[in-house]
ZADO-1210 file (C-alpha; in nm, 4 decimals, padded with zeros to 6 digits):
<atoms>
<atom x="07.7418" y="03.3534" z="20.2668" code="MET" pos="1"/>
<atom x="08.1026" y="03.2932" z="20.3657" code="GLY" pos="2"/>
<atom x="08.0929" y="02.9138" z="20.3622" code="GLY" pos="3"/>
<atom x="07.9309" y="02.6819" z="20.6155" code="THR" pos="4"/>
<atom x="08.1504" y="02.7758" z="20.9124" code="ASN" pos="5"/>
<atom x="08.1260" y="03.0844" z="21.1340" code="SER" pos="6"/>
<atom x="08.1977" y="03.3690" z="21.1124" code="PRO" pos="7"/>
<atom x="07.9506" y="03.4475" z="20.8393" code="TYR" pos="8"/>
<atom x="07.9991" y="03.7286" z="20.5886" code="LYS" pos="9"/>
<atom x="07.7650" y="03.8239" z="20.3114" code="GLY" pos="10"/>
<atom x="07.5745" y="04.0648" z="20.0946" code="VAL" pos="11"/>
<atom x="07.2146" y="04.0662" z="19.9747" code="ARG" pos="12"/>
<atom x="06.9869" y="04.3073" z="19.8011" code="GLY" pos="13"/>
<atom x="06.7726" y="04.3759" z="19.4978" code="LYS" pos="14"/>
<atom x="06.8617" y="04.5175" z="19.1612" code="GLY" pos="15"/>
<atom x="06.8218" y="04.5001" z="18.7880" code="THR" pos="16"/>
<atom x="07.0229" y="04.2404" z="18.5952" code="ALA" pos="17"/>
<atom x="07.1471" y="04.3052" z="18.2426" code="ILE" pos="18"/>
<atom x="07.2687" y="04.0012" z="18.0485" code="ILE" pos="19"/>
<atom x="07.5324" y="04.0658" z="17.7823" code="SER" pos="20"/>
<atom x="07.5809" y="03.7933" z="17.5211" code="GLU" pos="21"/>
<atom x="07.7947" y="04.0132" z="17.2922" code="ASP" pos="22"/>
<atom x="08.1256" y="03.8259" z="17.2708" code="ILE" pos="23"/>
<atom x="08.3200" y="04.1225" z="17.1319" code="ASN" pos="24"/>
<atom x="08.1944" y="04.3469" z="17.4115" code="LYS" pos="25"/>
<atom x="08.2511" y="04.0856" z="17.6832" code="ASN" pos="26"/>
<atom x="08.6101" y="03.9818" z="17.6021" code="ILE" pos="27"/>
<atom x="08.7738" y="04.3073" z="17.7210" code="PRO" pos="28"/>
<atom x="08.5593" y="04.3012" z="18.0364" code="ILE" pos="29"/>
<atom x="08.6655" y="03.9471" z="18.1247" code="VAL" pos="30"/>
<atom x="09.0298" y="04.0261" z="18.0441" code="GLU" pos="31"/>
<atom x="09.0199" y="04.3257" z="18.2788" code="LYS" pos="32"/>
<atom x="08.8601" y="04.1191" z="18.5560" code="LEU" pos="33"/>
<atom x="09.1137" y="03.8379" z="18.5145" code="MET" pos="34"/>
<atom x="09.4035" y="04.0832" z="18.5318" code="LEU" pos="35"/>
<atom x="09.2556" y="04.2383" z="18.8459" code="LYS" pos="36"/>
<atom x="09.1829" y="03.9140" z="19.0302" code="TYR" pos="37"/>
<atom x="09.4526" y="03.6762" z="18.9010" code="THR" pos="38"/>
<atom x="09.7244" y="03.9212" z="18.7937" code="GLY" pos="39"/>
<atom x="09.7618" y="03.7639" z="18.4497" code="SER" pos="40"/>
<atom x="09.5795" y="03.6299" z="18.1467" code="LEU" pos="41"/>
<atom x="09.8272" y="03.3427" z="18.1322" code="ASP" pos="42"/>
<atom x="09.6707" y="03.1067" z="18.3864" code="ASN" pos="43"/>
<atom x="09.4202" y="02.8218" z="18.3790" code="ASN" pos="44"/>
<atom x="09.1279" y="03.0200" z="18.5210" code="MET" pos="45"/>
<atom x="09.1682" y="03.3112" z="18.2773" code="ALA" pos="46"/>
<atom x="09.2087" y="03.0779" z="17.9799" code="GLN" pos="47"/>
<atom x="08.9072" y="02.8681" z="18.0827" code="PHE" pos="48"/>
<atom x="08.6807" y="03.1734" z="18.1164" code="LEU" pos="49"/>
<atom x="08.8042" y="03.3409" z="17.7977" code="LEU" pos="50"/>
<atom x="08.7728" y="03.0196" z="17.5942" code="ASP" pos="51"/>
<atom x="08.4216" y="02.9610" z="17.7276" code="SER" pos="52"/>
<atom x="08.3277" y="03.3187" z="17.6416" code="LEU" pos="53"/>
<atom x="08.4724" y="03.2964" z="17.2883" code="LYS" pos="54"/>
<atom x="08.2733" y="02.9767" z="17.2236" code="ARG" pos="55"/>
<atom x="07.9531" y="03.1562" z="17.3250" code="GLY" pos="56"/>
<atom x="07.9086" y="02.9356" z="17.6335" code="GLU" pos="57"/>
<atom x="07.9318" y="03.2220" z="17.8845" code="SER" pos="58"/>
<atom x="07.7675" y="03.5592" z="17.9297" code="VAL" pos="59"/>
<atom x="07.8281" y="03.8594" z="18.1535" code="ILE" pos="60"/>
<atom x="07.5611" y="03.9594" z="18.4016" code="ILE" pos="61"/>
<atom x="07.5752" y="04.3191" z="18.5224" code="GLU" pos="62"/>
<atom x="07.3734" y="04.3903" z="18.8349" code="ILE" pos="63"/>
<atom x="07.2617" y="04.7479" z="18.8959" code="ILE" pos="64"/>
<atom x="07.1749" y="04.7541" z="19.2669" code="PRO" pos="65"/>
<atom x="06.8649" y="04.9301" z="19.3927" code="HIS" pos="66"/>
<atom x="06.9622" y="04.8586" z="19.7528" code="PHE" pos="67"/>
<atom x="07.1861" y="04.6155" z="19.9362" code="TYR" pos="68"/>
<atom x="07.3067" y="04.5220" z="20.2824" code="ALA" pos="69"/>
<atom x="07.6323" y="04.3629" z="20.3904" code="THR" pos="70"/>
<atom x="07.7368" y="04.1923" z="20.7100" code="TRP" pos="71"/>
<atom x="08.0587" y="04.0679" z="20.8588" code="ASP" pos="72"/>
<atom x="08.0098" y="03.8817" z="21.1854" code="ASN" pos="73"/>
<atom x="08.3837" y="03.8128" z="21.2057" code="SER" pos="74"/>
<atom x="08.4285" y="04.1643" z="21.3473" code="LYS" pos="75"/>
<atom x="08.2405" y="04.0721" z="21.6640" code="GLY" pos="76"/>
<atom x="07.9364" y="04.2940" z="21.6055" code="THR" pos="77"/>
<atom x="07.5911" y="04.1905" z="21.4976" code="ILE" pos="78"/>
</atoms>
């Protein structure tokens, strides 16, 4: 849900979740995500997530969707 104020946006569905606790496998995945979404590994968010992962406090959850639906009521259609 896109917060508590209209317009609402969202996604829901069902799928299979795979939990990866393998630190060596997860580090490159998190680095790639941080570069994509923050543009750098040299920022507080990237360092926090990488440090948490390296300490074994975080895992990666991969969701393989079976089906899903999205909505965006900001476009004026329901």
